[in-house]
N, C-alpha and C positions, 0 to 999 in steps of 0.2 A: 443377692440380687444378680440376675443374669441380663447381660446387655449384649444383643446379637446385631451385628451390622446389617444394613438394608440390602447389601449385595454380597454375594459369596461365589467364589470360583470353585466349582465342583463338577463331578462327572455327569454328563448328560447322556442318557440311554436312548435318546430320540433317534429315528432311522437315519436322519442326514448328519447327525452330530457324532455320536459315539466316541466323544472325548471330553475333556474338561472345558467348560465354558462359564461365563458369568451368568448367575441366576439371581432373579429378584426374590427377596425373602419376605413372606408375610406370615402371620400367625393363623393357623387353621381354626375355624369356627364351625360348629355343627350347624347344619341348615334347619329350617323350621320343620317340626315333626308333621307328617301327613295324617290327615284324619282317615284316609282310606287305605292305610297299611294293614296287613292282616291281623297283627297283634292288637292294634287300636280298635278294629272292628269287633274282634273277639272280646276284648275287655269291656267296650261299651254295651255289647249284647249281654254279657254276663252281669253287668251292673244294673241293668234295666229292672224295673219292678221292685217288689219288696225284698227285704233280706239284708239291707245295709251293705257295708263294705265287704266285697268278696274275695279280694286279693290282699296279700300282706303289704302294708305301707312301711317303707324303710325308715327307721328312726336312729339306729346305732352308728352315726357317722363318726369315723375314727380318724380319717385323713385330714390334714391341715394344709396340704400342698396339692398341686395338680401337675400332671405330666404335660409339658408343653409340646405341641406338635407344630413344626414349621412346614410351610407350603412353599416349595421352591419352583419357579418358573423360569425356564431357559429363555434368555433374551433373544436368542437367534430363531430357534424352532418352536418356541411357546410350549414345549413339553413340560408337564407338571409332575412333581413327585413330592412325597411327604417324607419328613424326617423328624423322629421323636427324639427329644432330648430329656434329660433327667428331670426329676421332680423340683419344682421351685415355687416360692411364695410370690416372689416379685419378678416380673418378666418385662423388659424393655426392648423395644425394636429400634436401633439406630439412634439411641440417645448420645448426646455429646459427653465425652469423658471429662470429668471435673479435673482441672489442673491441681496437683498437689503442691504444697509449699506456699510461700508468701507471695502475695500479688502486689505489684507497685501500681 
């Protein structure tokens, strides 16, 4: 399990910064796919009419983990950058660390 803090001090390549600053960390999520992208238009055109499925449908899924992408936003100049971290099954953002040992 990977637990990443919600803030991180790292290099900012923005025009006014160009030094280490505090960044806000969020998890990257892909946006909604557009119906008007060239590939989608071509696929829909090819699928029209008779003839069944025209393109291969992927079934041989082998991976059990995902590569996590962090989105870092500079608190001062609002410049955003992405940072890829290793594969993991469980990813948490800013979860409280459980104290080990006996609790009174």
